[in-house]
C-alpha positions in Angstrom: 7.8 53.6 -24.1 5.9 53.6 -20.7 4.6 50.2 -19.4 2.1 49.8 -16.6 2.8 46.3 -15.0 -0.1 44.9 -13.0 0.5 42.4 -10.2 -2.3 41.4 -7.6 -1.6 38.0 -6.1 1.3 35.7 -5.0 1.9 34.0 -8.4 2.1 37.4 -10.0 5.1 38.5 -8.0 7.3 35.5 -9.2 6.6 36.5 -12.7 7.0 40.3 -12.7 10.3 40.1 -10.9 12.5 39.0 -13.8 10.6 41.3 -16.2 11.3 44.4 -14.1 15.0 43.4 -14.0 15.0 43.0 -17.7 13.5 46.3 -18.4 15.9 48.0 -15.9 18.7 46.3 -17.9 17.4 47.5 -21.1 17.1 51.0 -19.9 20.8 50.9 -18.8 21.6 50.0 -22.3 20.1 53.3 -23.5 16.6 52.3 -24.5 13.8 54.6 -23.7 11.6 52.2 -21.7 10.1 52.8 -18.3 7.6 51.0 -16.2 5.1 51.8 -13.4 4.2 48.9 -11.0 0.6 48.6 -9.9 -0.3 46.3 -7.0 -3.9 45.8 -6.9 -3.9 44.4 -3.4 -5.8 41.3 -4.3 -3.4 39.4 -2.0 -2.8 41.6 1.1 -1.6 39.2 3.7 2.1 39.9 4.3 2.9 36.2 3.9 1.1 36.0 0.6 2.5 39.2 -0.9 4.6 41.6 1.1 7.6 39.2 1.7 7.9 38.6 -2.0 9.0 42.2 -2.7 11.7 41.8 -0.1 12.8 38.3 -1.1 12.9 38.7 -4.8 14.1 42.3 -4.8 11.1 43.7 -6.4 11.0 47.6 -6.2 8.0 48.7 -4.0 4.9 49.3 -6.1 4.1 52.8 -7.3 0.6 52.3 -6.0 -1.3 49.7 -4.1 -5.1 49.8 -5.0 -5.8 47.9 -1.8 -8.9 46.0 -3.0 -8.4 43.2 -0.4 -11.0 40.4 -0.3 -14.6 39.9 -1.4 -16.7 37.9 -3.8 -15.5 37.4 -7.4 -17.8 40.3 -8.6 -16.8 42.6 -5.6 -13.1 42.1 -6.1 -13.4 42.4 -9.9 -15.3 45.7 -9.6 -13.0 47.2 -7.0 -10.0 46.4 -9.2 -11.6 47.9 -12.1 -12.7 51.1 -10.4 -9.1 51.6 -8.9 -7.4 50.7 -12.1 -9.4 53.1 -14.2 -8.5 55.9 -11.8 -4.9 54.9 -12.1 -4.7 54.9 -15.9 -6.6 58.3 -16.0 -3.9 59.8 -13.8 -0.9 58.0 -15.2 -1.5 57.2 -19.0 0.8 54.7 -20.6 1.6 53.1 -24.0 1.1 49.4 -22.8 -0.5 47.5 -19.9 1.2 44.3 -19.0 -0.8 41.7 -17.2 0.6 38.3 -16.0 -0.9 34.9 -15.2 -4.7 34.4 -14.6 -5.8 35.9 -11.4 -8.9 38.3 -11.1 -6.5 41.3 -11.4 -5.3 40.1 -14.8 -8.8 39.9 -16.3 -10.0 43.2 -14.6 -7.2 45.4 -15.7 -7.1 44.1 -19.2 -10.8 45.1 -19.7 -10.1 48.5 -18.3 -7.0 49.1 -20.4 -8.8 48.1 -23.6 -11.8 50.4 -22.8 -9.1 53.2 -22.4 -7.8 52.2 -25.8 -4.5 51.1 -24.4 -2.6 48.2 -25.9 -2.3 45.0 -23.6 0.2 42.4 -23.5 -0.4 39.1 -21.6 2.4 37.1 -20.1 1.6 33.5 -19.9 -1.0 33.8 -22.6 -2.9 30.8 -24.2 -2.8 28.3 -21.3 -6.2 26.4 -20.9 -7.4 23.6 -18.6 -10.7 23.1 -20.3 -12.4 23.4 -16.9 -14.9 26.2 -16.9 -15.6 25.7 -13.1 -12.1 27.2 -12.4 -12.4 31.1 -12.1 -8.9 31.4 -13.6 -10.1 29.6 -16.8 -12.7 32.5 -17.3 -9.9 35.0 -16.4 -7.7 33.4 -19.2 -10.3 33.4 -21.9 -11.5 37.0 -21.3 -7.9 38.3 -21.1 -6.8 36.5 -24.3 -9.8 37.7 -26.2 -8.7 41.2 -25.6 -4.9 40.9 -25.7 -2.7 42.4 -28.4 0.5 40.8 -27.8 0.8 37.3 -26.4 3.8 35.9 -24.6 3.6 32.1 -24.2 5.2 29.5 -22.1 4.7 26.4 -24.3 3.8 25.2 -27.8 0.6 24.0 -26.2 -0.3 27.6 -25.5 0.7 28.6 -29.0 -1.7 26.1 -30.5 -4.6 27.1 -28.2 -4.2 30.7 -29.5 -3.8 29.8 -33.1 -7.1 27.7 -32.8 -8.8 31.0 -31.5 -7.7 32.8 -34.7 -4.8 34.9 -33.1 -2.4 35.9 -35.9 1.0 34.1 -35.4 2.7 37.5 -35.7 1.4 38.5 -32.4 2.2 35.3 -30.5 5.9 35.2 -29.0 6.9 31.9 -27.5 9.3 33.1 -24.9 9.5 30.5 -22.0 8.3 30.8 -18.4 9.3 33.7 -16.3 8.4 32.0 -13.2 11.2 29.7 -14.0 13.4 32.6 -14.6 12.8 33.6 -10.8 13.3 30.0 -9.6 16.7 29.6 -11.5 18.0 33.0 -10.3 17.0 32.3 -6.6 17.8 28.5 -6.4 21.1 29.2 -4.6 19.5 31.5 -2.2 16.6 29.2 -1.0 16.4 29.4 2.7 15.9 26.7 5.2 12.7 27.5 7.4 12.8 27.2 11.1 10.1 24.4 10.9 13.0 22.2 9.3 14.8 21.8 12.6 11.7 22.1 14.8 10.2 19.1 13.0 13.4 17.3 12.5 13.0 17.1 8.8 15.4 15.2 6.6 16.2 15.4 2.8 13.6 13.4 0.8 12.1 12.1 4.1 8.9 14.2 4.1 6.1 15.5 1.8 4.6 19.0 1.1 1.0 19.6 0.4 -0.9 22.6 -0.8 -4.6 22.8 -1.3 -6.7 25.9 -2.2 -9.0 25.1 -5.1 -12.8 25.4 -4.3 -13.3 21.9 -5.8 -11.0 20.6 -3.1 -11.4 22.8 0.0 -15.0 24.2 -0.2 -16.8 20.8 0.7 -16.2 19.7 4.0 -16.8 15.9 3.3 -14.4 16.2 0.3 -11.7 18.0 2.1 -11.8 15.4 5.0 -11.7 12.5 2.8 -8.7 13.8 0.8 -6.6 14.7 3.8 -7.4 11.6 5.6 -6.4 9.3 2.7 -3.3 11.3 1.9 -2.2 11.0 5.6 -2.7 7.3 5.7 -1.0 6.7 2.4 1.9 8.9 3.5 2.7 6.3 6.2 5.1 7.9 8.7 6.4 10.6 6.4 5.8 14.0 7.9 3.4 16.1 5.7 4.1 19.8 5.7 0.8 21.7 4.8 1.2 25.5 4.5 -2.4 26.5 4.9 -4.0 29.3 2.6 -6.2 31.6 4.8 -9.5 30.6 3.2 -8.7 26.9 3.8 -7.8 27.5 7.5 -11.3 28.4 8.3 -12.6 25.0 7.1 -9.9 23.0 8.8 -10.6 24.7 12.2 -14.2 23.4 11.9 -13.3 19.9 10.7 -10.6 19.4 13.7 -8.6 17.1 11.5 -5.5 16.3 13.6 -2.9 13.6 12.6 0.5 12.8 14.1 2.3 13.2 10.9 0.3 16.1 9.5 1.7 19.5 10.3 -0.2 22.7 9.5 2.1 25.7 9.0 1.5 29.4 7.9 1.9 30.4 4.4 5.8 30.7 3.8 7.8 33.0 1.9 9.2 32.2 -1.6 12.6 31.3 -0.5 11.5 29.2 2.4 8.7 27.4 0.5 10.9 26.4 -2.4 13.5 25.1 -0.1 10.9 22.7 1.2 9.8 21.8 -2.3 13.2 21.1 -3.6 14.2 18.6 -0.8 10.8 17.0 -0.5 10.2 13.4 -1.5 7.1 14.6 -3.4 4.6 17.4 -3.5 0.8 16.9 -3.4 -1.0 20.1 -4.8 -3.9 21.5 -6.8 -1.7 24.5 -7.8 -0.8 25.0 -11.5 2.3 27.0 -10.7 3.9 24.5 -8.1 3.8 21.9 -10.9 6.2 24.0 -13.0 8.6 24.3 -10.2 8.6 20.7 -9.3 9.1 19.9 -12.9 12.3 22.0 -13.1 13.5 20.8 -9.6 12.8 17.1 -10.7 10.5 16.6 -7.7 7.5 14.1 -8.1 4.4 16.0 -8.0 0.8 14.5 -7.5 -1.8 17.0 -8.5 -5.3 16.8 -7.2 -7.1 17.9 -10.3 -8.7 16.3 -13.3 -7.2 18.7 -15.8 -4.2 21.2 -16.1 -3.5 24.2 -18.0 0.2 23.2 -18.0 0.1 19.8 -19.8 3.9 20.0 -20.4 4.5 19.3 -16.7 2.7 15.9 -17.2 4.0 15.1 -20.8 7.4 16.1 -20.2 7.9 17.0 -16.5 7.3 15.1 -13.2 3.7 15.8 -12.7 0.7 13.4 -12.7 -3.0 14.1 -12.4 -5.2 12.1 -9.9 -8.2 14.5 -9.3 -10.1 13.4 -6.4 -10.2 9.6 -7.4 -9.0 7.7 -4.4 -7.9 4.7 -6.7 -5.7 7.0 -8.7 -4.3 8.7 -5.5 -3.4 5.3 -3.9 -1.7 4.2 -7.1 0.5 7.3 -7.3 1.6 6.8 -3.7 2.5 3.1 -4.5 4.6 4.2 -7.5 6.3 7.1 -5.3 7.2 4.9 -2.4 8.5 2.1 -4.6 10.9 4.5 -5.9 9.8 4.3 -9.7 8.5 7.7 -10.3 8.9 8.7 -13.9 12.0 10.8 -14.8 11.0 14.2 -16.0 12.8 16.8 -18.2 12.7 20.4 -18.6 10.4 22.0 -21.3 11.9 24.0 -24.1 12.9 27.6 -23.3 12.4 27.2 -19.4 16.0 28.3 -19.2 15.9 31.5 -17.1 16.0 33.8 -20.1 12.1 34.4 -20.7 12.0 38.0 -19.4 14.8 39.1 -21.6 13.0 37.6 -24.6 9.9 39.6 -23.6 11.6 42.8 -23.3 13.6 42.2 -26.5 10.3 41.6 -28.4 8.7 44.8 -26.9 11.6 46.8 -28.1 11.1 45.7 -31.5 7.4 46.1 -31.4 7.4 49.6 -30.2 10.6 50.3 -32.3 12.7 51.7 -29.4 
């Protein structure tokens, strides 16, 4: 069995690392299972992709399509052209896509038109917000996928409502949590810890990258100004995504307790998250990690494709509502944040379950 695994952006690398390890272990047991790793190059900045291969011990990609940046259409087209050539030159039995980035959708379309089976890791999640490019990617990918690996019962229900056969849905858990649990003891204190004189649970971490938050200057300025004000004297560490940096340069937002830093590697970033008083974010993946690490999380979105992080975990949604943001900070600073728990099967074994199911599906 030959699997082509697709990864294109930072969230993908965390998800493929345990899957590749599980495939390698299965192969050592005598199973005829091989993989080829295709990096589409959707994230090409070293801090957004390169360091992940080193830190998470991921073998270097067999090929990098090097699509780099562009509009949604330009990037999708470049990925499809490059991946079609890749599949023609290196046929496989199965294409594995993960997550919900542009590469996930684009490579799924190419694979299906080449009559190759597709499996989607993290299938079935939905936010209900069609303004998010990721939501469109999820819908298109799941409409074409053959085998669905899910992180939650919510995802199972979404797929069943679409008419997907239960026999093709496999509830396996969360591969991103596999990576987190494996590396929790390896988390690395970044240099900025000592430079800024940070202390455990005495600072906040903030990440912003969604267009609804960062593409409108007035909105971005209002959000950051309110968060800085509510954060009192707590240092706020803000690793800045390249696309957000341009806007921030124009806005000239400078506050004593707000620290802009370059994107961090996986081990350093999660060290900051684990030891933070709270995280303020608009990322879906980070809400999963904060839930497992039991760190309060304030999500600047009106909806989430990961409802288990709110229903079971430490996450709450506040959107851009200044009243909800203020209330969240009141709860946080009063020390009465809700106690979360860890969702079912988020136990570090998801990748093993995936490879186990694949070995049965393909009768290895």
